[in-house]
C-alpha positions in Angstrom: 58.4 93.5 122.3 58.8 90.1 123.7 62.2 91.0 125.6 60.3 93.9 127.2 57.3 91.8 128.3 59.7 89.4 129.7 61.6 92.3 131.8 64.7 91.1 129.6 67.3 93.3 127.7 68.5 92.0 124.3 72.4 92.5 123.0 74.3 91.6 119.8 78.0 91.3 120.1 80.4 90.9 117.2 83.3 88.6 117.8 85.4 90.3 115.0 85.5 94.2 116.1 84.5 93.1 120.0 81.7 95.6 119.9 78.3 95.1 121.8 75.2 96.7 120.1 71.9 97.3 122.5 68.8 95.7 120.4 66.3 96.8 123.1 63.9 95.5 125.8 62.8 96.4 129.3 63.4 100.1 129.9 64.6 99.0 133.5 67.4 96.9 132.0 68.2 99.5 129.4 69.0 102.1 132.1 71.7 100.1 132.9 73.4 100.3 129.5 73.0 104.1 128.5 75.2 103.6 125.4 73.4 101.9 122.6 76.8 100.7 121.1 80.0 100.0 123.2 83.3 97.9 123.2 83.2 94.7 125.1 86.4 96.1 127.3 84.1 98.7 128.5 81.3 96.2 129.5 83.8 94.2 131.1 85.6 96.9 133.1 82.0 97.3 134.9 81.8 93.7 135.5 83.1 92.6 139.3 86.6 91.3 138.8 85.6 87.9 140.2 83.0 87.6 137.5 84.9 89.1 134.4 86.1 85.7 133.4 82.8 84.0 133.5 81.6 86.6 131.1 84.5 86.1 128.7 83.8 82.4 128.7 80.1 82.8 128.0 81.0 84.7 124.9 83.7 82.4 123.8 81.9 79.3 124.1 78.6 80.7 122.6 76.9 78.0 120.4 73.7 77.8 118.3 72.0 76.4 121.3 71.0 78.4 124.5 73.6 78.6 126.9 72.8 78.3 130.5 72.2 81.5 132.5 75.2 82.9 134.0 75.2 85.4 137.0 77.6 88.4 137.1 77.9 91.6 139.2 77.6 94.8 137.3 78.2 98.4 138.2 76.4 101.0 136.3 77.3 104.7 136.4 75.9 106.5 139.5 74.4 103.1 140.9 75.4 100.4 143.4 76.2 96.7 142.2 73.4 94.8 140.1 73.1 91.2 140.2 72.6 90.5 136.5 71.8 87.3 134.5 73.2 86.6 131.0 72.4 83.9 128.4 73.8 83.7 124.8 73.2 82.1 121.6 75.3 82.2 118.3 73.5 83.0 115.2 74.8 83.2 111.7 73.2 86.2 109.8 72.0 85.1 106.4 73.3 82.2 104.1 77.3 82.6 104.6 76.7 85.9 106.3 78.7 87.1 109.4 78.2 85.4 113.0 76.8 87.2 115.7 76.2 86.5 119.4 72.9 87.5 120.7 72.6 87.8 124.6 69.7 88.1 127.0 70.1 89.9 130.1 68.0 90.0 133.1 68.3 92.1 136.4 67.8 90.1 139.5 69.0 92.6 142.0 65.6 93.1 143.5 64.9 89.6 143.3 68.3 88.6 145.3 67.8 91.3 147.8 64.2 89.7 148.6 65.9 86.5 148.8 68.6 87.9 151.3 66.1 89.6 153.4 64.0 86.4 153.5 67.1 84.3 154.5 68.0 87.0 157.0 64.5 86.9 158.4 64.5 83.2 158.6 68.1 83.1 160.3 66.9 85.6 162.8 63.7 83.7 163.4 65.5 80.3 164.0 68.1 82.2 166.3 65.0 83.5 168.0 63.6 80.1 168.5 66.6 78.5 169.4 67.1 81.5 172.1 63.4 80.8 173.5 64.3 76.8 173.7 67.6 77.4 175.4 66.1 79.7 177.7 63.0 77.5 178.7 65.4 74.4 178.9 67.8 76.4 181.1 64.8 77.1 183.5 63.5 73.5 183.3 66.8 71.8 184.5 67.8 74.5 186.9 68.4 72.5 190.1 69.4 75.1 192.3 68.3 79.0 192.8 71.8 80.0 191.8 71.4 78.1 188.5 68.0 79.7 188.0 69.0 83.2 188.8 72.3 82.4 186.4 69.8 81.5 183.3 67.7 84.3 183.9 70.1 87.2 184.3 72.3 85.9 181.2 69.5 85.1 178.7 66.6 87.6 179.6 67.8 90.8 178.3 69.4 89.4 175.1 66.2 87.1 174.5 64.1 90.1 174.6 66.1 92.8 173.4 66.4 94.5 176.5 69.3 96.7 178.2 69.1 95.3 181.4 67.4 92.8 183.6 66.9 92.6 187.4 65.8 89.5 189.6 63.9 89.7 192.8 63.0 86.7 195.0 60.9 86.7 198.0 62.7 85.5 201.2 60.8 85.7 204.5 58.6 88.6 202.9 61.2 90.8 201.7 62.8 91.0 198.2 66.4 89.4 197.6 67.4 91.4 194.4 70.2 90.4 191.7 71.1 92.2 188.5 73.0 91.3 185.1 75.5 93.5 183.6 73.0 96.0 182.2 72.1 97.1 185.8 74.5 98.0 188.4 74.0 96.4 191.7 74.2 99.9 193.4 71.1 101.0 191.4 69.0 98.2 192.5 70.1 98.7 196.3 66.8 100.7 197.0 65.0 97.6 196.1 66.9 95.2 198.0 65.4 94.1 201.4 62.0 95.7 200.6 58.9 94.1 202.4 56.3 92.5 200.2 53.8 95.1 201.3 55.6 98.1 200.4 53.4 100.4 198.1 55.9 100.4 195.1 55.7 98.5 191.4 58.0 95.6 192.1 56.4 94.4 195.5 52.8 95.0 194.1 53.4 93.0 190.8 54.5 90.0 193.2 51.9 90.3 195.6 49.3 90.4 193.1 50.7 88.2 190.2 50.1 91.0 187.6 52.8 92.1 185.2 53.3 95.8 185.0 54.4 97.8 181.7 55.9 101.2 182.9 56.2 103.7 179.9 56.9 107.1 181.7 57.6 108.6 184.7 54.4 110.4 185.3 52.5 107.1 184.8 54.8 105.4 187.6 54.2 108.6 190.0 50.4 108.4 189.5 50.0 104.7 189.9 52.7 104.4 193.0 53.0 107.9 194.6 54.4 106.6 197.6 56.7 103.9 196.4 60.5 104.4 196.4 62.1 104.8 193.3 64.4 102.6 191.5 67.3 105.2 190.0 66.4 104.1 186.5 62.6 105.2 186.8 63.6 108.7 186.7 64.7 108.3 183.2 61.4 106.8 182.2 59.9 108.5 179.0 59.8 108.2 175.2 63.4 106.6 175.2 63.2 104.6 178.2 60.8 101.9 179.5 60.4 99.1 182.2 58.3 96.0 182.6 57.8 93.7 185.5 56.7 90.1 185.2 55.9 87.8 188.4 57.4 84.5 188.6 54.0 82.9 189.1 52.6 79.4 189.2 49.1 78.5 188.9 47.3 78.5 192.2 50.1 79.9 194.1 51.7 83.1 195.3 54.4 84.3 193.1 57.7 83.9 194.6 59.6 86.7 192.8 59.7 88.9 189.6 61.8 90.1 187.0 62.3 93.5 185.8 63.5 94.3 182.3 64.6 97.8 181.2 64.4 99.0 177.6 66.5 101.7 176.0 66.7 103.4 172.7 62.9 103.9 172.5 62.0 100.3 172.1 58.9 98.9 173.4 57.9 95.1 173.9 54.7 94.0 171.7 52.0 92.0 172.9 53.5 88.8 171.7 56.7 89.7 173.4 55.0 90.2 176.6 53.1 87.2 176.5 56.1 84.8 175.9 58.0 86.7 178.8 55.2 85.8 180.9 55.1 82.2 179.7 58.7 81.8 180.7 58.2 83.9 184.1 55.4 81.1 184.7 58.2 78.4 183.9 60.8 79.9 186.2 58.1 80.2 189.1 57.2 76.6 188.6 61.0 75.7 188.8 61.7 77.8 191.6 58.9 76.6 193.7 60.3 72.9 193.2 63.7 74.1 194.1 62.6 75.6 197.4 60.7 72.2 198.5 64.0 70.4 198.0 62.3 67.3 197.0 64.4 64.2 195.7 65.6 64.7 192.3 62.9 61.8 190.9 60.1 63.9 192.8 61.3 67.1 191.3 61.4 65.8 187.8 57.9 64.3 188.1 56.3 67.3 189.3 58.2 69.5 187.0 56.8 67.3 184.0 53.4 67.9 185.4 53.5 71.8 185.8 55.1 72.3 182.4 52.1 71.0 180.8 49.7 73.8 179.7 46.7 75.2 180.7 44.2 74.6 177.9 42.2 77.5 176.3 38.7 77.7 177.6 35.4 78.5 175.8 36.3 77.5 172.3 33.4 78.3 170.2 31.9 75.1 168.5 34.9 72.9 170.2 35.4 70.9 173.3 39.3 70.2 174.4 40.3 67.9 177.2 43.7 66.7 178.1 45.2 64.2 180.7 48.7 63.3 181.7 49.8 60.7 184.2 53.4 59.9 185.2 54.6 55.9 185.0 53.1 53.1 187.0 55.9 53.0 189.6 56.3 56.9 189.7 60.2 56.7 189.8 60.7 57.8 186.0 59.8 60.8 184.2 58.9 60.6 180.6 58.7 63.3 177.7 55.1 63.1 177.2 53.4 66.4 176.4 50.4 68.1 175.0 49.4 71.6 173.9 46.5 73.8 172.7 46.4 77.4 171.6 44.5 79.7 169.6 46.3 80.8 166.1 46.6 84.5 164.9 44.1 83.4 162.3 41.7 82.2 164.6 42.7 78.4 164.1 43.1 76.1 167.0 46.6 74.5 167.2 46.8 71.1 168.9 49.7 69.1 169.5 50.7 66.0 171.4 54.2 64.5 171.7 57.0 62.3 173.3 60.6 63.4 174.0 62.8 60.2 174.1 64.0 59.0 177.5 62.8 58.8 180.9 64.8 61.6 183.1 65.1 65.0 183.6 67.0 65.4 180.2 63.8 64.2 178.5 61.7 66.5 180.5 64.0 69.3 179.3 63.9 68.2 175.5 60.2 68.0 175.7 60.4 71.8 176.9 62.6 72.6 174.1 60.6 71.1 171.4 57.0 72.7 172.8 58.6 76.0 173.2 60.3 75.8 169.7 56.9 75.0 168.3 54.9 77.9 169.8 57.5 80.1 168.6 57.3 78.8 165.3 53.7 78.4 164.9 53.0 82.1 165.7 54.6 83.0 162.2 53.8 80.0 160.4 50.1 78.9 159.3 50.8 75.5 158.4 51.6 72.4 160.5 53.9 70.8 158.0 56.1 73.9 157.7 56.0 74.3 161.8 57.5 70.6 162.1 59.8 71.3 159.2 61.3 74.4 161.0 61.4 72.8 164.3 63.1 69.9 162.9 65.7 72.0 161.2 66.2 73.8 164.3 66.5 70.7 166.6 69.0 69.4 164.1 71.2 72.5 164.0 71.1 72.5 167.8 72.4 69.0 167.9 69.5 68.0 170.3 70.7 65.0 172.3 66.8 63.5 172.1 64.5 62.9 169.2 60.9 63.4 169.7 58.0 62.2 168.1 55.0 64.6 167.7 51.5 65.0 166.0 50.3 68.7 165.4 46.7 69.6 163.8 45.1 73.0 162.9 41.2 73.1 163.2 38.9 75.8 161.9 36.3 76.2 164.7 33.8 77.2 162.1 33.8 74.5 159.6 35.6 71.8 161.4 38.5 71.7 158.8 41.5 70.0 160.2 45.0 70.1 158.8 47.3 67.7 160.3 50.8 66.3 160.2 52.9 63.9 162.3 56.6 63.4 162.9 56.7 59.7 163.8 54.0 59.7 166.1 51.3 57.2 166.9 48.2 57.4 164.6 45.3 59.6 165.3 41.8 58.2 166.5 38.6 59.3 165.2 35.2 58.5 167.2 31.8 59.3 166.0 28.5 59.6 167.5 27.2 56.2 166.3 30.0 54.5 168.4 31.9 53.8 165.6 35.8 54.8 165.4 38.5 54.9 162.9 42.3 55.1 162.7 43.7 57.9 160.9 47.4 57.8 160.1 48.3 61.3 159.0 51.1 62.0 156.4 54.3 63.6 157.7 57.9 62.4 158.5 60.5 61.0 160.8 60.7 62.1 164.4 62.1 65.3 164.9 65.9 66.2 165.6 67.3 63.3 163.6 67.1 63.7 159.8 68.1 67.0 158.3 66.5 69.0 155.3 63.3 66.9 155.9 60.2 68.3 154.3 57.0 67.3 156.3 53.6 66.7 154.6 50.3 67.3 155.6 46.7 66.5 154.7 43.3 68.4 155.3 40.1 66.5 156.3 36.9 67.6 158.1 35.7 66.7 161.6 32.2 66.2 161.5 29.9 67.7 164.4 29.4 65.4 167.4 32.6 63.8 166.5 35.9 63.5 168.2 39.7 63.2 167.6 41.7 61.4 170.1 45.6 62.0 170.4 47.5 59.9 172.4 51.1 58.9 173.0 52.5 55.4 173.0 52.1 54.8 176.6 48.3 54.6 176.2 48.3 52.2 173.5 51.3 50.2 173.9 52.4 47.8 176.5 54.4 44.6 177.4 51.1 42.8 176.8 49.6 45.1 174.2 50.5 45.6 170.6 50.2 49.1 169.0 47.2 47.8 166.8 45.4 46.1 169.8 46.1 49.3 171.8 44.6 51.8 169.1 41.6 49.6 168.8 40.8 49.4 172.4 41.3 53.2 172.8 39.1 53.9 169.7 36.3 51.6 171.0 36.5 53.4 174.5 35.9 56.7 172.8 33.3 55.8 170.2 31.1 54.2 173.2 31.8 57.2 175.2 30.7 59.4 172.3 27.7 57.4 171.9 26.8 57.7 175.6 26.8 61.3 175.3 29.9 62.2 177.1 31.7 65.4 176.7 35.5 65.5 175.9 36.6 65.7 179.6 34.6 62.3 180.2 36.1 60.7 177.0 39.7 61.7 178.1 39.0 60.0 181.4 37.7 56.7 180.0 40.7 56.5 177.6 43.4 57.4 180.3 41.7 55.2 183.0 41.6 52.1 180.8 45.5 52.7 180.2 46.3 53.3 183.7 44.4 50.2 184.8 46.7 47.7 182.8 50.2 47.7 181.1 51.0 51.3 182.3 54.7 50.9 182.3 55.1 54.3 180.4 54.0 57.9 181.1 50.7 58.4 179.3 48.7 61.7 177.8 45.7 61.9 176.0 44.4 65.0 174.1 40.8 65.1 172.8 38.9 67.5 170.6 35.0 67.5 170.1 33.0 69.2 167.7 29.9 70.2 169.2 
């Protein structure tokens, strides 16, 4: 009864005659051994050759104490391999009686398969996050249109499981088209040179800045009856689809678009299309700066600014505001960043961080970390797990730069905040009465340095009419300003602003303006969350 309840099987082995006798246990385990009595040699013959000696050693070395569990692969009749675990104990039957070896058997096959599936999913998730990080880094660091084109066409289809990709850039009102290996150039010739006002899908997506998903030929003809047909559009249907994403930048006309084709009945999810749009925005930003032909430093500075995201608007019960300024002399670019987005469970994720260095590589590292956190956070609800996975990814990639970061998840309904930190400066909490406190979150070291780090987190409540102020070290440190003094100054300013009835935008301005006024050698970022 005990072995059945524990999902185990119980064997008795007689060393004298090398016979094994089944004593009972879980039916699923019993089914693997249909004969209640059998010879040891017959059981051993069903064990994987590499595991047979381990089983014999387990029986030979059996003692009056329970042995460790030994794992063996076992092949029952009419089934595939099972992963079994066995444990033995030698017992004398009565006073002066014969010795017998009793063995417990556990079938870990399903558990191992679940473990393997979970491991495969984790590896796939890490690979996807790495692909996205590499893609975004390549877009950010592309210094010429040729580099941007190479990054897009070598990574786009692979990153999104597509069969082919096409890049169309606008030059003097007409399309200049290039393709990857999945789409032959002769197939795209009909699109090359099309005017931007042509009544077909690709020019319209660029004109309007709206992405298009085309699932079948009937849908295409209905929406663009006068449009020239890309040869592959004639194959649209249940086994073929295409999506078009403009290379846009906030407030500006898109400079092009990429078209991606999907074969084998694959359809991109909403999450994938959203992520593709984010990367297309990044490509549009890089392309515009390349075409402006600024000096390298000016390009880097502008790139840093445009990489910072647009914060979500109209968050129920919360006000969120962010500010960023480059270093005082304007000649260096840093790796400061912030981000805010709504999680699948409705919580609001907020992060602020600083990648090591003051150059284009720092901006690229910042883009890698921010994109990685976004990708991982979509599947992980706990901030500490997100930083743990991000750190594993960066260490595995051999990231050249380390990054500090603070990550919060806030429930807008009850103000519950769960936070963790990777070597970042402490958090500030300002209250309506003008007081403030410095909150040092648990966590771990900076990202990308120490492998196998498990980050810790804590949960606390943000009261109504209170605010959290997240800053980078440039706000609270300088040649004439210690970290403690800088945190005290920023906290005092935030508390006074909240006491004066200012909103999150105005609080962020006060904190940033004070940092810019003095000791502003580093780039600075401020992220304010006020619970209303």
